[in-house]
N, CA, C and O atoms as a printed pandas DataFrame, in Angstrom:
     atom_number atom_name residue_name chain_id  residue_number  x_coord  y_coord  z_coord
0              1         N          MET        A               1  -25.375   17.138   23.647
1              2        CA          MET        A               1  -24.379   16.222   24.039
2              3         C          MET        A               1  -23.203   16.130   23.236
3              4         O          MET        A               1  -23.402   15.700   22.100
4              5         N          SER        A               2  -22.137   16.396   23.508
5              6        CA          SER        A               2  -20.922   16.109   22.359
6              7         C          SER        A               2  -20.442   14.376   22.455
7              8         O          SER        A               2  -20.587   13.685   23.463
8              9         N          GLN        A               3  -20.013   14.038   21.509
9             10        CA          GLN        A               3  -19.537   12.852   21.125
10            11         C          GLN        A               3  -18.102   12.835   21.488
11            12         O          GLN        A               3  -17.386   13.732   21.045
12            13         N          VAL        A               4  -17.542   11.798   22.341
13            14        CA          VAL        A               4  -16.581   11.337   22.522
14            15         C          VAL        A               4  -16.104   10.331   21.806
15            16         O          VAL        A               4  -16.755    9.320   21.541
16            17         N          HIS        A               5  -14.808   10.573   21.413
17            18        CA          HIS        A               5  -14.005    9.464   20.567
18            19         C          HIS        A               5  -12.661    8.961   21.522
19            20         O          HIS        A               5  -11.913    9.709   22.152
20            21         N          TYR        A               6  -12.600    7.717   21.445
21            22        CA          TYR        A               6  -11.347    7.057   22.323
22            23         C          TYR        A               6  -10.777    6.436   21.236
23            24         O          TYR        A               6  -11.395    5.651   20.517
24            25         N          TYR        A               7   -9.404    6.810   21.052
25            26        CA          TYR        A               7   -8.652    6.023   20.261
26            27         C          TYR        A               7   -7.573    5.575   20.767
27            28         O          TYR        A               7   -7.160    6.069   21.817
28            29         N          SER        A               8   -7.012    4.736   20.251
29            30        CA          SER        A               8   -5.961    3.366   21.138
30            31         C          SER        A               8   -4.585    4.304   21.254
31            32         O          SER        A               8   -4.149    4.950   20.301
32            33         N          CYS        A               9   -4.165    4.282   22.164
33            34        CA          CYS        A               9   -2.556    4.979   22.326
34            35         C          CYS        A               9   -1.718    3.788   22.572
35            36         O          CYS        A               9   -0.701    4.009   23.229
36            37         N          PHE        A              10   -1.939    2.488   22.162
37            38        CA          PHE        A              10   -1.035    1.326   22.462
38            39         C          PHE        A              10    0.201    1.492   21.150
39            40         O          PHE        A              10    1.386    1.176   21.051
40            41         N          SER        A              11   -0.590    2.020   20.447
41            42        CA          SER        A              11    0.755    2.094   19.032
42            43         C          SER        A              11    1.597    2.871   19.293
43            44         O          SER        A              11    2.790    2.594   19.167
44            45         N          GLY        A              12    1.068    4.271   19.811
45            46        CA          GLY        A              12    1.834    5.336   20.095
46            47         C          GLY        A              12    2.736    5.104   20.914
47            48         O          GLY        A              12    3.874    5.491   20.649
48            49         N          ASN        A              13    2.536    4.587   21.818
49            50        CA          ASN        A              13    3.469    4.162   23.084
50            51         C          ASN        A              13    4.377    2.873   22.715
51            52         O          ASN        A              13    5.541    2.769   23.099
52            53         N          ALA        A              14    3.849    2.103   22.089
53            54        CA          ALA        A              14    4.642    0.672   21.556
54            55         C          ALA        A              14    5.956    1.127   21.302
55            56         O          ALA        A              14    6.923    0.581   21.834
56            57         N          ALA        A              15    6.108    2.446   20.241
57            58        CA          ALA        A              15    7.329    2.925   20.020
58            59         C          ALA        A              15    8.264    3.270   20.840
59            60         O          ALA        A              15    9.367    3.529   20.360
60            61         N          ASP        A              16    8.116    3.336   21.883
61            62        CA          ASP        A              16    8.956    3.579   23.158
62            63         C          ASP        A              16    9.636    2.332   23.774
63            64         O          ASP        A              16   10.606    2.414   24.528
64            65         N          VAL        A              17    9.003    1.077   23.365
65            66        CA          VAL        A              17    9.524   -0.482   23.968
66            67         C          VAL        A              17   10.502   -0.779   23.112
67            68         O          VAL        A              17   10.257   -0.671   21.911
68            69         N          PRO        A              18   11.794   -1.208   23.543
69            70        CA          PRO        A              18   12.636   -1.901   22.799
70            71         C          PRO        A              18   12.213   -2.898   21.725
71            72         O          PRO        A              18   11.162   -3.499   21.942
72            73         N          PHE        A              19   12.704   -3.095   20.887
73            74        CA          PHE        A              19   12.121   -4.690   19.685
74            75         C          PHE        A              19   12.588   -5.517   20.335
75            76         O          PHE        A              19   11.812   -6.469   20.415
76            77         N          ALA        A              20   13.727   -5.704   21.010
77            78        CA          ALA        A              20   14.105   -6.956   21.927
78            79         C          ALA        A              20   13.347   -7.216   22.852
79            80         O          ALA        A              20   13.060   -8.407   22.974
80            81         N          VAL        A              21   12.846   -6.402   23.669
81            82        CA          VAL        A              21   11.791   -6.721   24.486
82            83         C          VAL        A              21   10.346   -7.071   24.068
83            84         O          VAL        A              21    9.710   -7.586   24.987
84            85         N          CYS        A              22    9.897   -6.971   23.296
85            86        CA          CYS        A              22    8.642   -7.259   22.418
86            87         C          CYS        A              22    8.759   -8.581   21.827
87            88         O          CYS        A              22    7.847   -9.401   21.721
88            89         N          LYS        A              23   10.225   -8.741   21.370
89            90        CA          LYS        A              23   10.365  -10.215   20.777
90            91         C          LYS        A              23   10.557  -11.026   21.996
91            92         O          LYS        A              23    9.718  -11.926   21.959
92            93         N          GLU        A              24   11.123  -11.094   22.826
93            94        CA          GLU        A              24   11.448  -11.751   24.123
94            95         C          GLU        A              24   10.344  -12.049   24.807
95            96         O          GLU        A              24   10.390  -13.152   25.351
96            97         N          LEU        A              25    9.087  -11.257   25.006
97            98        CA          LEU        A              25    7.880  -11.293   25.468
98            99         C          LEU        A              25    7.330  -12.186   24.650
99           100         O          LEU        A              25    6.928  -13.260   25.097
100          101         N          PHE        A              26    7.224  -11.833   23.189
101          102        CA          PHE        A              26    6.290  -13.111   22.218
102          103         C          PHE        A              26    6.816  -14.320   22.480
103          104         O          PHE        A              26    6.031  -15.224   22.768
104          105         N          GLN        A              27    8.189  -14.578   22.436
105          106        CA          GLN        A              27    8.744  -15.747   22.466
106          107         C          GLN        A              27    8.639  -16.490   23.887
107          108         O          GLN        A              27    8.802  -17.709   23.945
108          109         N          LEU        A              28    8.354  -15.703   25.061
109          110        CA          LEU        A              28    8.049  -16.468   26.228
110          111         C          LEU        A              28    6.596  -16.769   26.282
111          112         O          LEU        A              28    6.265  -17.814   26.842
112          113         N          LEU        A              29    5.774  -16.073   25.827
113          114        CA          LEU        A              29    4.155  -16.207   25.667
114          115         C          LEU        A              29    4.297  -17.856   25.002
115          116         O          LEU        A              29    3.994  -18.916   25.549
116          117         N          VAL        A              30    4.797  -17.646   23.808
117          118        CA          VAL        A              30    4.484  -19.044   23.040
118          119         C          VAL        A              30    5.209  -20.184   23.593
119          120         O          VAL        A              30    4.793  -21.317   23.353
120          121         N          ARG        A              31    6.435  -19.971   24.434
121          122        CA          ARG        A              31    6.666  -21.395   25.407
122          123         C          ARG        A              31    5.857  -21.511   26.058
123          124         O          ARG        A              31    5.622  -22.696   26.293
124          125         N          LYS        A              32    4.989  -20.574   26.713
125          126        CA          LYS        A              32    4.067  -21.080   27.754
126          127         C          LYS        A              32    2.992  -21.678   27.083
127          128         O          LYS        A              32    2.076  -21.925   27.867
128          129         N          CYS        A              33    2.740  -22.030   25.823
129          130        CA          CYS        A              33    1.809  -22.657   25.441
130          131         C          CYS        A              33    1.832  -24.146   25.619
131          132         O          CYS        A              33    2.915  -24.595   25.995
132          133         N          ASN        A              34    1.004  -24.876   25.455
133          134        CA          ASN        A              34    1.171  -26.399   25.700
134          135         C          ASN        A              34    1.810  -26.862   23.990
135          136         O          ASN        A              34    1.815  -26.162   22.977
136          137         N          LEU        A              35    2.300  -28.271   24.177
137          138        CA          LEU        A              35    2.816  -29.105   23.154
138          139         C          LEU        A              35    1.824  -29.070   21.988
139          140         O          LEU        A              35    2.254  -28.689   20.900
140          141         N          GLU        A              36    0.590  -29.413   22.100
141          142        CA          GLU        A              36   -0.581  -29.472   20.988
142          143         C          GLU        A              36   -0.572  -28.080   20.337
143          144         O          GLU        A              36   -0.243  -28.013   19.153
144          145         N          THR        A              37   -0.890  -27.006   20.978
145          146        CA          THR        A              37   -0.912  -25.593   20.677
146          147         C          THR        A              37    0.408  -25.029   19.887
147          148         O          THR        A              37    0.341  -24.419   18.819
148          149         N          ARG        A              38    1.317  -25.256   20.412
149          150        CA          ARG        A              38    2.670  -24.914   19.561
150          151         C          ARG        A              38    2.879  -25.616   18.371
151          152         O          ARG        A              38    3.505  -25.060   17.468
152          153         N          GLY        A              39    2.456  -26.742   18.230
153          154        CA          GLY        A              39    2.417  -27.633   16.776
154          155         C          GLY        A              39    1.545  -26.972   16.066
155          156         O          GLY        A              39    1.828  -26.886   14.871
156          157         N          LYS        A              40    0.335  -26.352   16.493
157          158        CA          LYS        A              40   -0.375  -25.717   15.608
158          159         C          LYS        A              40    0.096  -24.369   15.192
159          160         O          LYS        A              40   -0.341  -23.922   14.131
160          161         N          LEU        A              41    0.912  -23.683   15.877
161          162        CA          LEU        A              41    1.346  -22.383   15.413
162          163         C          LEU        A              41    2.329  -22.471   14.175
163          164         O          LEU        A              41    3.427  -22.994   14.365
164          165         N          THR        A              42    2.069  -22.088   13.170
165          166        CA          THR        A              42    2.855  -21.949   12.185
166          167         C          THR        A              42    3.526  -20.213   11.871
167          168         O          THR        A              42    2.881  -19.357   11.265
168          169         N          PHE        A              43    4.754  -20.028   12.370
169          170        CA          PHE        A              43    5.216  -18.581   12.497
170          171         C          PHE        A              43    6.191  -18.784   11.314
171          172         O          PHE        A              43    6.522  -19.964   11.197
172          173         N          PRO        A              44    6.835  -17.796   10.247
173          174        CA          PRO        A              44    7.857  -17.798    9.665
174          175         C          PRO        A              44    8.956  -17.840   10.631
175          176         O          PRO        A              44    8.916  -17.532   11.823
176          177         N          LYS        A              45    9.995  -18.291    9.901
177          178        CA          LYS        A              45   11.383  -18.291   11.037
178          179         C          LYS        A              45   11.772  -16.688   11.506
179          180         O          LYS        A              45   12.306  -16.334   12.557
180          181         N          GLU        A              46   11.397  -15.992   10.557
181          182        CA          GLU        A              46   11.809  -14.435   10.926
182          183         C          GLU        A              46   10.459  -13.630   11.955
183          184         O          GLU        A              46    9.325  -14.095   12.075
184          185         N          LEU        A              47   10.802  -12.765   12.392
185          186        CA          LEU        A              47   10.096  -11.679   12.840
186          187         C          LEU        A              47    9.511  -10.746   12.152
187          188         O          LEU        A              47   10.388   -9.978   11.757
188          189         N          LEU        A              48    8.305  -10.357   11.743
189          190        CA          LEU        A              48    8.050   -9.089   11.036
190          191         C          LEU        A              48    7.250   -8.358   11.795
191          192         O          LEU        A              48    6.301   -8.766   12.464
192          193         N          LEU        A              49    7.715   -7.060   11.667
193          194        CA          LEU        A              49    7.361   -5.787   12.024
194          195         C          LEU        A              49    5.653   -5.351   11.326
195          196         O          LEU        A              49    5.612   -5.020   10.141
196          197         N          ILE        A              50    4.638   -5.380   11.959
197          198        CA          ILE        A              50    3.258   -5.159   11.488
198          199         C          ILE        A              50    2.751   -3.652   12.032
199          200         O          ILE        A              50    2.786   -3.287   13.207
200          201         N          ASP        A              51    2.238   -2.810   10.802
201          202        CA          ASP        A              51    1.581   -1.593   11.217
202          203         C          ASP        A              51    0.653   -1.489   10.272
203          204         O          ASP        A              51    0.641   -2.059    9.181
204          205         N          SER        A              52   -0.216   -0.660   10.768
205          206        CA          SER        A              52   -1.470   -0.144    9.597
206          207         C          SER        A              52   -2.008    1.210   10.058
207          208         O          SER        A              52   -2.108    1.634   11.210
208          209         N          THR        A              53   -2.300    1.736    9.018
209          210        CA          THR        A              53   -3.022    3.174    9.130
210          211         C          THR        A              53   -4.258    3.137    8.235
211          212         O          THR        A              53   -4.603    2.425    7.292
212          213         N          ALA        A              54   -4.760    4.108    8.845
213          214        CA          ALA        A              54   -6.071    4.531    7.771
214          215         C          ALA        A              54   -5.747    5.443    7.087
215          216         O          ALA        A              54   -5.193    6.365    7.687
216          217         N          MET        A              55   -5.940    5.592    5.578
217          218        CA          MET        A              55   -5.447    6.616    4.627
218          219         C          MET        A              55   -6.760    7.197    4.588
219          220         O          MET        A              55   -7.753    6.513    4.341
220          221         N          THR        A              56   -6.819    8.736    4.878
221          222        CA          THR        A              56   -8.205    9.169    4.914
222          223         C          THR        A              56   -8.344    9.990    3.689
223          224         O          THR        A              56   -7.337   10.556    3.265
224          225         N          VAL        A              57   -9.595   10.137    3.005
225          226        CA          VAL        A              57   -9.661   11.279    1.946
226          227         C          VAL        A              57  -11.472   11.885    2.228
227          228         O          VAL        A              57  -12.336   11.456    2.992
228          229         N          GLY        A              58  -11.486   12.786    1.445
229          230        CA          GLY        A              58  -12.994   13.364    1.507
230          231         C          GLY        A              58  -13.997   12.485    0.914
231          232         O          GLY        A              58  -13.717   11.985   -0.175
232          233         N          ILE        A              59  -15.358   12.160    1.570
233          234        CA          ILE        A              59  -16.170   11.118    1.253
234          235         C          ILE        A              59  -16.375   11.079   -0.277
235          236         O          ILE        A              59  -16.389    9.971   -0.812
236          237         N          THR        A              60  -16.516   12.065   -0.944
237          238        CA          THR        A              60  -16.908   12.022   -2.673
238          239         C          THR        A              60  -15.788   11.343   -3.341
239          240         O          THR        A              60  -15.966   11.082   -4.530
240          241         N          ARG        A              61  -14.729   11.025   -2.836
241          242        CA          ARG        A              61  -13.668   10.348   -3.396
242          243         C          ARG        A              61  -13.954    8.652   -3.188
243          244         O          ARG        A              61  -13.500    7.798   -3.948
244          245         N          LEU        A              62  -14.602    8.440   -2.276
245          246        CA          LEU        A              62  -14.478    6.801   -1.420
246          247         C          LEU        A              62  -15.685    6.734   -1.011
247          248         O          LEU        A              62  -15.872    6.337    0.139
248          249         N          PRO        A              63  -17.010    7.167   -1.988
249          250        CA          PRO        A              63  -18.293    6.986   -1.269
250          251         C          PRO        A              63  -18.541    5.614   -0.792
251          252         O          PRO        A              63  -19.380    5.396    0.082
252          253         N          TRP        A              64  -17.739    4.551   -1.413
253          254        CA          TRP        A              64  -18.110    3.396   -0.764
254          255         C          TRP        A              64  -17.237    2.952    0.746
255          256         O          TRP        A              64  -17.410    1.874    1.315
256          257         N          ALA        A              65  -16.571    3.712    1.082
257          258        CA          ALA        A              65  -15.586    3.436    2.294
258          259         C          ALA        A              65  -15.616    4.682    3.266
259          260         O          ALA        A              65  -14.624    5.359    3.533
260          261         N          PRO        A              66  -17.021    4.914    3.809
261          262        CA          PRO        A              66  -17.280    6.050    4.848
262          263         C          PRO        A              66  -16.440    5.621    5.732
263          264         O          PRO        A              66  -16.009    4.482    5.911
264          265         N          TYR        A              67  -16.141    6.995    6.505
265          266        CA          TYR        A              67  -15.205    7.049    7.838
266          267         C          TYR        A              67  -15.211    7.932    8.379
267          268         O          TYR        A              67  -14.577    8.871    7.898
268          269         N          HIS        A              68  -16.001    8.150    9.811
269          270        CA          HIS        A              68  -16.090    9.547   10.414
270          271         C          HIS        A              68  -16.982   10.769    9.971
271          272         O          HIS        A              68  -16.644   11.946   10.099
272          273         N          GLY        A              69  -18.177   10.321    9.428
273          274        CA          GLY        A              69  -19.039   11.520    8.643
274          275         C          GLY        A              69  -18.361   11.860    7.533
275          276         O          GLY        A              69  -18.369   10.981    6.672
276          277         N          GLU        A              70  -17.817   12.778    7.286
277          278        CA          GLU        A              70  -17.424   13.515    5.894
278          279         C          GLU        A              70  -16.141   13.179    5.235
279          280         O          GLU        A              70  -15.597   13.783    4.311
280          281         N          ARG        A              71  -15.708   12.011    5.922
281          282        CA          ARG        A              71  -14.459   11.557    5.708
282          283         C          ARG        A              71  -14.656    9.953    5.095
283          284         O          ARG        A              71  -15.465    9.162    5.579
284          285         N          ALA        A              72  -13.857    9.674    4.070
285          286        CA          ALA        A              72  -13.703    8.318    3.886
286          287         C          ALA        A              72  -12.310    7.602    4.017
287          288         O          ALA        A              72  -11.324    8.335    4.088
288          289         N          ALA        A              73  -12.139    6.273    4.057
289          290        CA          ALA        A              73  -10.715    5.953    4.304
290          291         C          ALA        A              73  -10.551    4.185    3.731
291          292         O          ALA        A              73  -11.391    3.313    3.507
292          293         N          VAL        A              74   -9.389    4.211    3.664
293          294        CA          VAL        A              74   -8.966    2.682    3.069
294          295         C          VAL        A              74   -7.912    2.409    4.372
295          296         O          VAL        A              74   -7.208    3.329    4.790
296          297         N          LYS        A              75   -7.875    1.082    4.958
297          298        CA          LYS        A              75   -6.748    0.940    5.813
298          299         C          LYS        A              75   -5.641    0.112    5.088
299          300         O          LYS        A              75   -5.962   -0.853    4.394
300          301         N          LEU        A              76   -4.399    0.470    5.239
301          302        CA          LEU        A              76   -3.182    0.118    4.599
302          303         C          LEU        A              76   -2.547   -0.852    5.816
303          304         O          LEU        A              76   -2.511   -0.424    6.969
304          305         N          HIS        A              77   -2.090   -2.077    5.503
305          306        CA          HIS        A              77   -1.096   -2.808    6.570
306          307         C          HIS        A              77   -0.162   -3.061    5.752
307          308         O          HIS        A              77   -0.177   -3.304    4.546
308          309         N          VAL        A              78    1.083   -2.946    6.893
309          310        CA          VAL        A              78    2.433   -3.016    6.192
310          311         C          VAL        A              78    3.257   -4.090    7.227
311          312         O          VAL        A              78    3.233   -4.028    8.456
312          313         N          ALA        A              79    4.040   -5.158    6.349
313          314        CA          ALA        A              79    4.628   -6.211    7.332
314          315         C          ALA        A              79    6.392   -5.668    6.958
315          316         O          ALA        A              79    6.664   -5.213    5.847
316          317         N          LEU        A              80    7.252   -5.784    7.851
317          318        CA          LEU        A              80    8.441   -5.478    7.642
318          319         C          LEU        A              80    9.271   -6.460    8.207
319          320         O          LEU        A              80    8.961   -6.933    9.301
320          321         N          ARG        A              81   10.449   -6.897    7.520
321          322        CA          ARG        A              81   11.361   -7.938    8.003
322          323         C          ARG        A              81   12.468   -6.977    8.944
323          324         O          ARG        A              81   13.184   -6.034    8.606
324          325         N          ALA        A              82   12.257   -7.691   10.334
325          326        CA          ALA        A              82   12.977   -6.659   11.140
326          327         C          ALA        A              82   14.806   -6.855   10.752
327          328         O          ALA        A              82   15.582   -5.920   10.951
328          329         N          GLN        A              83   15.141   -7.829   10.345
329          330        CA          GLN        A              83   16.531   -7.902   10.062
330          331         C          GLN        A              83   17.153   -7.141    9.042
331          332         O          GLN        A              83   18.359   -6.919    9.154
332          333         N          ASN        A              84   16.468   -6.662    7.969
333          334        CA          ASN        A              84   16.751   -6.061    6.996
334          335         C          ASN        A              84   16.002   -4.440    6.693
335          336         O          ASN        A              84   16.255   -3.584    5.845
336          337         N          GLY        A              85   15.269   -4.483    7.500
337          338        CA          GLY        A              85   14.321   -3.117    7.541
338          339         C          GLY        A              85   13.707   -2.792    6.171
339          340         O          GLY        A              85   12.978   -1.808    6.039
């Protein structure tokens, strides 16, 4: 029986959504929170764009980081300021 892998397609499709729409949806979501919850949210004054990717190599290069059988990987997270790119 073959093994089936399901990968998230959200990040690929998110590139097609205008940034302004995502920002407005997020602000709407925060406004819907009650006052106590909003008081506990400590967001920076500017919005950051966040992305991550798995950097893969052969298993012998990083034996402590197995990833899908004969591969190894580390995950890189990046935050970018939207206003200055």
